[in-house]
ZADO-1210 file (C-alpha; in nm, 4 decimals, padded with zeros to 6 digits):
<atoms>
<atom x="-00.5009" y="-07.3366" z="-07.3526" code="MET" pos="1"/>
<atom x="-00.7574" y="-07.0912" z="-07.1878" code="THR" pos="2"/>
<atom x="-00.6514" y="-07.1679" z="-06.8341" code="ARG" pos="3"/>
<atom x="-00.2816" y="-07.1073" z="-06.8942" code="ARG" pos="4"/>
<atom x="-00.3797" y="-06.7782" z="-07.0598" code="ARG" pos="5"/>
<atom x="-00.6067" y="-06.6895" z="-06.7659" code="LEU" pos="6"/>
<atom x="-00.3307" y="-06.7647" z="-06.5195" code="ARG" pos="7"/>
<atom x="-00.0816" y="-06.5623" z="-06.7061" code="ARG" pos="8"/>
<atom x="-00.3291" y="-06.2763" z="-06.7300" code="ALA" pos="9"/>
<atom x="-00.3951" y="-06.3040" z="-06.3618" code="LEU" pos="10"/>
<atom x="-00.0239" y="-06.3286" z="-06.2630" code="GLU" pos="11"/>
<atom x="00.0343" y="-05.9992" z="-06.4840" code="LEU" pos="12"/>
<atom x="-00.2530" y="-05.8235" z="-06.3101" code="ALA" pos="13"/>
<atom x="-00.1276" y="-05.9095" z="-05.9709" code="ALA" pos="14"/>
<atom x="00.2350" y="-05.8016" z="-06.0705" code="GLY" pos="15"/>
<atom x="00.1001" y="-05.4589" z="-06.2140" code="LEU" pos="16"/>
<atom x="-00.1204" y="-05.4069" z="-05.8871" code="ALA" pos="17"/>
<atom x="00.1793" y="-05.4711" z="-05.6590" code="LEU" pos="18"/>
<atom x="00.3819" y="-05.2118" z="-05.8830" code="VAL" pos="19"/>
<atom x="00.1105" y="-04.9514" z="-05.8685" code="VAL" pos="20"/>
<atom x="00.0796" y="-05.0173" z="-05.4772" code="LEU" pos="21"/>
<atom x="00.4406" y="-04.9773" z="-05.4274" code="TRP" pos="22"/>
<atom x="00.4440" y="-04.6368" z="-05.6588" code="ALA" pos="23"/>
<atom x="00.1608" y="-04.4948" z="-05.4550" code="VAL" pos="24"/>
<atom x="00.2810" y="-04.5818" z="-05.1205" code="THR" pos="25"/>
<atom x="00.6745" y="-04.6655" z="-05.1168" code="LEU" pos="26"/>
<atom x="00.8058" y="-04.4335" z="-05.3969" code="TRP" pos="27"/>
<atom x="01.0866" y="-04.2327" z="-05.2317" code="PRO" pos="28"/>
<atom x="01.0439" y="-03.8612" z="-05.1924" code="THR" pos="29"/>
<atom x="01.3760" y="-03.7945" z="-05.3917" code="VAL" pos="30"/>
<atom x="01.1718" y="-03.9394" z="-05.7137" code="LEU" pos="31"/>
<atom x="00.8588" y="-03.7262" z="-05.6079" code="GLY" pos="32"/>
<atom x="00.6947" y="-03.9954" z="-05.3876" code="GLY" pos="33"/>
<atom x="00.5599" y="-04.0144" z="-05.0350" code="PRO" pos="34"/>
<atom x="00.8290" y="-04.2211" z="-04.8618" code="ALA" pos="35"/>
<atom x="01.1485" y="-04.1360" z="-04.6803" code="THR" pos="36"/>
<atom x="01.3591" y="-04.4547" z="-04.5741" code="TYR" pos="37"/>
<atom x="01.5779" y="-04.4080" z="-04.2594" code="VAL" pos="38"/>
<atom x="01.8055" y="-04.6429" z="-04.0916" code="VAL" pos="39"/>
<atom x="01.7822" y="-04.5982" z="-03.7162" code="ILE" pos="40"/>
<atom x="02.1268" y="-04.5065" z="-03.5443" code="ARG" pos="41"/>
<atom x="02.1920" y="-04.5029" z="-03.1564" code="GLY" pos="42"/>
<atom x="01.9502" y="-04.5914" z="-02.8801" code="ASP" pos="43"/>
<atom x="01.7450" y="-04.2488" z="-02.8470" code="SER" pos="44"/>
<atom x="01.4200" y="-04.4183" z="-02.9410" code="MET" pos="45"/>
<atom x="01.4479" y="-04.7390" z="-02.7309" code="LEU" pos="46"/>
<atom x="01.2454" y="-04.9445" z="-02.6636" code="PRO" pos="47"/>
<atom x="01.0209" y="-04.9138" z="-02.9660" code="GLY" pos="48"/>
<atom x="01.3183" y="-04.8513" z="-03.2063" code="LEU" pos="49"/>
<atom x="01.6552" y="-05.0115" z="-03.2202" code="HIS" pos="50"/>
<atom x="01.9972" y="-04.9263" z="-03.4002" code="ALA" pos="51"/>
<atom x="01.9682" y="-05.1066" z="-03.7294" code="GLY" pos="52"/>
<atom x="01.5946" y="-05.0892" z="-03.7836" code="ASP" pos="53"/>
<atom x="01.4561" y="-04.9349" z="-04.0937" code="LEU" pos="54"/>
<atom x="01.1783" y="-04.6867" z="-04.0729" code="VAL" pos="55"/>
<atom x="00.9717" y="-04.5666" z="-04.3665" code="ILE" pos="56"/>
<atom x="00.8368" y="-04.2215" z="-04.3151" code="LEU" pos="57"/>
<atom x="00.5405" y="-04.1248" z="-04.5099" code="HIS" pos="58"/>
<atom x="00.4609" y="-03.7439" z="-04.5951" code="THR" pos="59"/>
<atom x="00.1418" y="-03.6328" z="-04.4214" code="THR" pos="60"/>
<atom x="-00.0603" y="-03.3219" z="-04.3904" code="GLY" pos="61"/>
<atom x="00.0162" y="-03.2222" z="-04.0371" code="GLY" pos="62"/>
<atom x="00.2139" y="-03.3226" z="-03.7295" code="VAL" pos="63"/>
<atom x="00.0573" y="-03.3588" z="-03.3919" code="ALA" pos="64"/>
<atom x="00.1909" y="-03.4087" z="-03.0336" code="PRO" pos="65"/>
<atom x="00.2900" y="-03.7982" z="-02.9713" code="ASP" pos="66"/>
<atom x="00.3784" y="-03.8506" z="-03.3358" code="ASP" pos="67"/>
<atom x="00.6905" y="-04.0247" z="-03.4316" code="VAL" pos="68"/>
<atom x="00.8455" y="-03.8156" z="-03.6941" code="VAL" pos="69"/>
<atom x="01.1681" y="-03.7795" z="-03.9018" code="GLY" pos="70"/>
<atom x="01.2938" y="-03.4273" z="-03.9445" code="TYR" pos="71"/>
<atom x="01.6009" y="-03.2671" z="-04.0821" code="ARG" pos="72"/>
<atom x="01.8464" y="-03.1036" z="-03.8648" code="VAL" pos="73"/>
<atom x="01.8324" y="-02.7405" z="-03.9483" code="PRO" pos="74"/>
<atom x="02.1031" y="-02.5825" z="-04.1687" code="ALA" pos="75"/>
<atom x="02.4107" y="-02.4357" z="-03.9576" code="GLY" pos="76"/>
<atom x="02.3906" y="-02.6952" z="-03.6954" code="GLU" pos="77"/>
<atom x="02.6001" y="-02.9853" z="-03.6304" code="VAL" pos="78"/>
<atom x="02.4622" y="-03.2759" z="-03.8411" code="GLY" pos="79"/>
<atom x="02.2850" y="-03.0420" z="-04.0711" code="ALA" pos="80"/>
<atom x="02.0500" y="-03.2333" z="-04.3236" code="GLY" pos="81"/>
<atom x="02.0743" y="-03.5691" z="-04.1476" code="HIS" pos="82"/>
<atom x="01.7313" y="-03.6947" z="-04.0470" code="ILE" pos="83"/>
<atom x="01.6581" y="-03.7631" z="-03.6841" code="VAL" pos="84"/>
<atom x="01.3556" y="-03.9911" z="-03.5807" code="VAL" pos="85"/>
<atom x="01.1944" y="-03.8530" z="-03.2647" code="HIS" pos="86"/>
<atom x="00.8762" y="-03.8091" z="-03.1058" code="ARG" pos="87"/>
<atom x="00.6769" y="-03.4628" z="-03.1061" code="VAL" pos="88"/>
<atom x="00.6215" y="-03.3427" z="-02.7536" code="VAL" pos="89"/>
<atom x="00.4585" y="-03.0009" z="-02.8186" code="ALA" pos="90"/>
<atom x="00.4492" y="-02.7145" z="-03.0865" code="GLY" pos="91"/>
<atom x="00.2932" y="-02.6156" z="-03.3979" code="ASP" pos="92"/>
<atom x="00.4146" y="-02.5625" z="-03.7590" code="ALA" pos="93"/>
<atom x="00.6279" y="-02.2881" z="-03.6278" code="GLY" pos="94"/>
<atom x="00.8492" y="-02.5195" z="-03.4340" code="GLY" pos="95"/>
<atom x="00.8174" y="-02.8534" z="-03.2613" code="TYR" pos="96"/>
<atom x="00.9573" y="-02.9686" z="-02.9435" code="THR" pos="97"/>
<atom x="01.1075" y="-03.3045" z="-03.0111" code="MET" pos="98"/>
<atom x="01.2317" y="-03.5803" z="-02.7608" code="LEU" pos="99"/>
<atom x="01.3593" y="-03.9238" z="-02.8112" code="GLY" pos="100"/>
<atom x="01.1820" y="-04.1898" z="-02.6071" code="ASP" pos="101"/>
<atom x="01.5010" y="-04.2823" z="-02.4258" code="ASN" pos="102"/>
<atom x="01.6311" y="-03.9310" z="-02.3764" code="ASN" pos="103"/>
<atom x="01.6107" y="-03.7352" z="-02.0480" code="PRO" pos="104"/>
<atom x="01.5902" y="-03.3901" z="-02.2394" code="ALA" pos="105"/>
<atom x="01.4402" y="-03.2513" z="-02.5221" code="PRO" pos="106"/>
<atom x="01.6478" y="-03.2118" z="-02.8781" code="ASP" pos="107"/>
<atom x="01.8248" y="-02.8913" z="-02.8978" code="PRO" pos="108"/>
<atom x="01.6575" y="-02.8114" z="-03.2273" code="TRP" pos="109"/>
<atom x="01.3157" y="-02.6979" z="-03.2813" code="GLN" pos="110"/>
<atom x="01.2169" y="-02.8044" z="-03.6469" code="PRO" pos="111"/>
<atom x="00.9555" y="-02.6296" z="-03.8315" code="ARG" pos="112"/>
<atom x="00.6847" y="-02.8109" z="-04.0543" code="ALA" pos="113"/>
<atom x="00.9331" y="-02.7670" z="-04.3709" code="ALA" pos="114"/>
<atom x="01.2020" y="-02.9509" z="-04.1763" code="ASP" pos="115"/>
<atom x="00.9667" y="-03.2593" z="-04.1191" code="VAL" pos="116"/>
<atom x="01.0348" y="-03.5518" z="-04.3789" code="ALA" pos="117"/>
<atom x="00.7190" y="-03.7535" z="-04.2348" code="GLY" pos="118"/>
<atom x="00.5726" y="-03.9397" z="-03.9900" code="THR" pos="119"/>
<atom x="00.6810" y="-04.3064" z="-03.8879" code="ALA" pos="120"/>
<atom x="00.4575" y="-04.5198" z="-04.1110" code="TRP" pos="121"/>
<atom x="00.6249" y="-04.8698" z="-04.1302" code="LEU" pos="122"/>
<atom x="00.8860" y="-05.0336" z="-03.9292" code="LEU" pos="123"/>
<atom x="01.1181" y="-05.3038" z="-04.0642" code="LEU" pos="124"/>
<atom x="01.3224" y="-05.4376" z="-03.7595" code="PRO" pos="125"/>
<atom x="01.6865" y="-05.5107" z="-03.8564" code="GLY" pos="126"/>
<atom x="01.6535" y="-05.4627" z="-04.2129" code="LEU" pos="127"/>
<atom x="01.8476" y="-05.1496" z="-04.2058" code="GLY" pos="128"/>
<atom x="02.1529" y="-05.3474" z="-04.0862" code="ARG" pos="129"/>
<atom x="02.1503" y="-05.5344" z="-04.4085" code="VAL" pos="130"/>
<atom x="02.1240" y="-05.1959" z="-04.6118" code="ILE" pos="131"/>
<atom x="02.4123" y="-05.0679" z="-04.4459" code="VAL" pos="132"/>
<atom x="02.6193" y="-05.3904" z="-04.4858" code="PHE" pos="133"/>
<atom x="02.5362" y="-05.3756" z="-04.8577" code="VAL" pos="134"/>
<atom x="02.6325" y="-04.9868" z="-04.8935" code="HIS" pos="135"/>
<atom x="02.9912" y="-05.0680" z="-04.7746" code="GLN" pos="136"/>
<atom x="03.2310" y="-05.0029" z="-05.0672" code="PRO" pos="137"/>
<atom x="03.3859" y="-05.3477" z="-05.0637" code="ALA" pos="138"/>
<atom x="03.0569" y="-05.5422" z="-05.0264" code="VAL" pos="139"/>
<atom x="02.8958" y="-05.3236" z="-05.3208" code="ALA" pos="140"/>
<atom x="03.1858" y="-05.3686" z="-05.5351" code="ALA" pos="141"/>
<atom x="03.1761" y="-05.7672" z="-05.4750" code="ALA" pos="142"/>
<atom x="02.8109" y="-05.7424" z="-05.5582" code="LEU" pos="143"/>
<atom x="02.8585" y="-05.5708" z="-05.8739" code="ALA" pos="144"/>
<atom x="03.1395" y="-05.7943" z="-05.9659" code="VAL" pos="145"/>
<atom x="02.9356" y="-06.1102" z="-05.9134" code="SER" pos="146"/>
<atom x="02.6364" y="-05.9677" z="-06.1132" code="VAL" pos="147"/>
<atom x="02.8764" y="-05.8620" z="-06.3946" code="LEU" pos="148"/>
<atom x="03.0163" y="-06.2307" z="-06.3722" code="MET" pos="149"/>
<atom x="02.6638" y="-06.3917" z="-06.3853" code="MET" pos="150"/>
<atom x="02.5823" y="-06.1906" z="-06.6954" code="LEU" pos="151"/>
<atom x="02.9078" y="-06.2669" z="-06.8845" code="VAL" pos="152"/>
<atom x="02.8651" y="-06.6489" z="-06.7966" code="VAL" pos="153"/>
<atom x="02.4936" y="-06.6563" z="-06.8767" code="SER" pos="154"/>
<atom x="02.5862" y="-06.4839" z="-07.2245" code="ARG" pos="155"/>
<atom x="02.8673" y="-06.7224" z="-07.3043" code="ALA" pos="156"/>
<atom x="02.6439" y="-07.0379" z="-07.3295" code="GLY" pos="157"/>
<atom x="02.7185" y="-07.3905" z="-07.2603" code="PRO" pos="158"/>
<atom x="03.1021" y="-07.4763" z="-07.2395" code="LEU" pos="159"/>
<atom x="03.1902" y="-07.7090" z="-07.5386" code="ARG" pos="160"/>
<atom x="03.4387" y="-07.9699" z="-07.4778" code="SER" pos="161"/>
<atom x="03.7756" y="-07.9284" z="-07.6586" code="ARG" pos="162"/>
<atom x="03.8223" y="-08.2609" z="-07.8152" code="ARG" pos="163"/>
<atom x="04.0784" y="-08.2705" z="-08.0908" code="PRO" pos="164"/>
<atom x="03.9076" y="-08.3210" z="-08.4188" code="LEU" pos="165"/>
<atom x="03.9188" y="-08.6668" z="-08.5679" code="PRO" pos="166"/>
<atom x="04.2341" y="-08.7397" z="-08.8295" code="ALA" pos="167"/>
<atom x="04.1181" y="-08.8128" z="-09.1847" code="ASP" pos="168"/>
</atoms>
């Protein structure tokens, strides 16, 4: 009996530790956390980052040359608000010169420190493709219907056979 309780307590502690670790490191910035999730599109950061890779950006205190960062395209520009992941070539908090590793010329924008969403912290190759696939309306609807059907079927209980009642 005590081994079972000890095992359950250890499983609970490990689960809580994982939740706390996630909350401290991977909680999204839109919910007040330090992480921004970006799916790479295009080939401007080849050979390091490929289209469909998921990059997790982490908020940091500062940005230095050679850091790979994600920044928001400034307001009033084409693509305003989108996050671009490129390398810092030069600059300071007043404005950074950015360059994709596979681009011949620097970016047309010079983001300020306030525009930087974070530095590249974790790369999950190919996982972005799955996220993009699941976010397609037809796929998301099919997943939602599947989950709903599983809930309905699990609540219905076992099927009873419909045999006629014996005659008296």
